[in-house]
Legacy VTK file of the C-alpha trace (Angstrom):
# vtk DataFile Version 3.0
C-alpha trace
ASCII
DATASET POLYDATA
POINTS 94 float
0.000 0.000 0.000
2.829 2.374 0.837
4.429 1.839 -2.567
1.130 2.441 -4.387
0.641 5.646 -2.393
4.150 6.746 -3.341
3.503 6.067 -7.037
0.296 8.106 -6.914
2.086 10.959 -5.161
4.871 11.006 -7.744
2.664 10.435 -10.816
-0.908 11.538 -10.016
-1.829 11.814 -13.703
-1.145 8.100 -14.291
-4.288 6.045 -13.768
-2.308 2.845 -13.328
-1.215 3.938 -9.869
-4.828 4.195 -8.760
-5.648 0.799 -10.276
-2.738 -0.743 -8.366
-3.928 0.756 -5.097
-7.533 -0.251 -5.881
-6.373 -3.872 -6.214
-4.686 -3.660 -2.834
-7.788 -2.191 -1.226
-9.940 -4.889 -2.850
-7.645 -7.599 -1.525
-7.895 -5.996 1.935
-11.699 -6.143 1.681
-12.082 -2.355 1.462
-14.299 -2.234 -1.600
-15.423 1.340 -0.971
-11.865 2.650 -1.279
-11.160 0.281 -4.164
-14.119 1.625 -6.139
-13.121 5.204 -5.320
-9.653 4.514 -6.730
-11.207 2.948 -9.841
-13.029 6.239 -10.370
-9.780 8.156 -9.838
-8.012 5.921 -12.377
-10.642 6.742 -14.971
-10.584 10.479 -14.192
-6.776 10.680 -14.369
-5.214 12.490 -17.314
-3.648 9.165 -18.358
-6.742 7.080 -17.601
-6.444 3.335 -17.106
-9.535 1.618 -18.475
-8.697 -1.582 -16.592
-10.432 0.235 -13.722
-13.762 -0.627 -15.398
-12.864 -4.320 -15.251
-11.751 -4.118 -11.641
-14.914 -2.265 -10.621
-16.961 -4.867 -12.486
-15.217 -7.642 -10.584
-15.915 -5.923 -7.261
-19.579 -5.378 -8.059
-19.874 -8.946 -9.351
-18.424 -10.332 -6.118
-20.940 -8.252 -4.164
-23.828 -9.634 -6.228
-24.522 -6.243 -7.835
-24.945 -7.827 -11.261
-26.289 -4.806 -13.135
-23.576 -2.511 -11.797
-21.010 -5.138 -12.756
-22.467 -5.411 -16.243
-22.286 -1.636 -16.773
-18.613 -1.618 -15.770
-17.818 -4.598 -18.000
-19.693 -2.928 -20.867
-17.581 0.229 -20.512
-14.433 -1.916 -20.314
-15.456 -3.806 -23.460
-16.150 -0.552 -25.325
-12.697 0.743 -24.386
-11.019 -2.636 -25.057
-13.053 -4.508 -27.696
-10.583 -7.404 -27.848
-10.511 -7.978 -24.078
-10.727 -11.650 -23.163
-10.970 -11.250 -19.392
-14.656 -10.357 -19.013
-16.601 -13.096 -17.209
-18.462 -15.326 -19.655
-21.952 -14.568 -18.328
-21.424 -10.852 -18.854
-19.620 -11.304 -22.164
-22.629 -13.188 -23.518
-24.810 -10.154 -22.801
-22.373 -7.868 -24.635
-22.613 -9.789 -27.893
LINES 1 95
94 0 1 2 3 4 5 6 7 8 9 10 11 12 13 14 15 16 17 18 19 20 21 22 23 24 25 26 27 28 29 30 31 32 33 34 35 36 37 38 39 40 41 42 43 44 45 46 47 48 49 50 51 52 53 54 55 56 57 58 59 60 61 62 63 64 65 66 67 68 69 70 71 72 73 74 75 76 77 78 79 80 81 82 83 84 85 86 87 88 89 90 91 92 93
């Protein structure tokens, strides 16, 4: 967590730093902070669209299927060749 915080401090315009910290928060069970960092990753000047996928995974794990689908849809639109969207959601996108 300390390293992710340092990366964000040194390169706040890089969305990847926020995605990295969001993954740490998710793994710690702090989904609220993880989702907030996903939003920061997407708002960053150098946005990281993987944040859509990560947010989708968090919502999916919480049983918030429609929220998950919306995140996966945005991820798919930004990355049409992505192969890491869960099959049930991918079927709805096609």
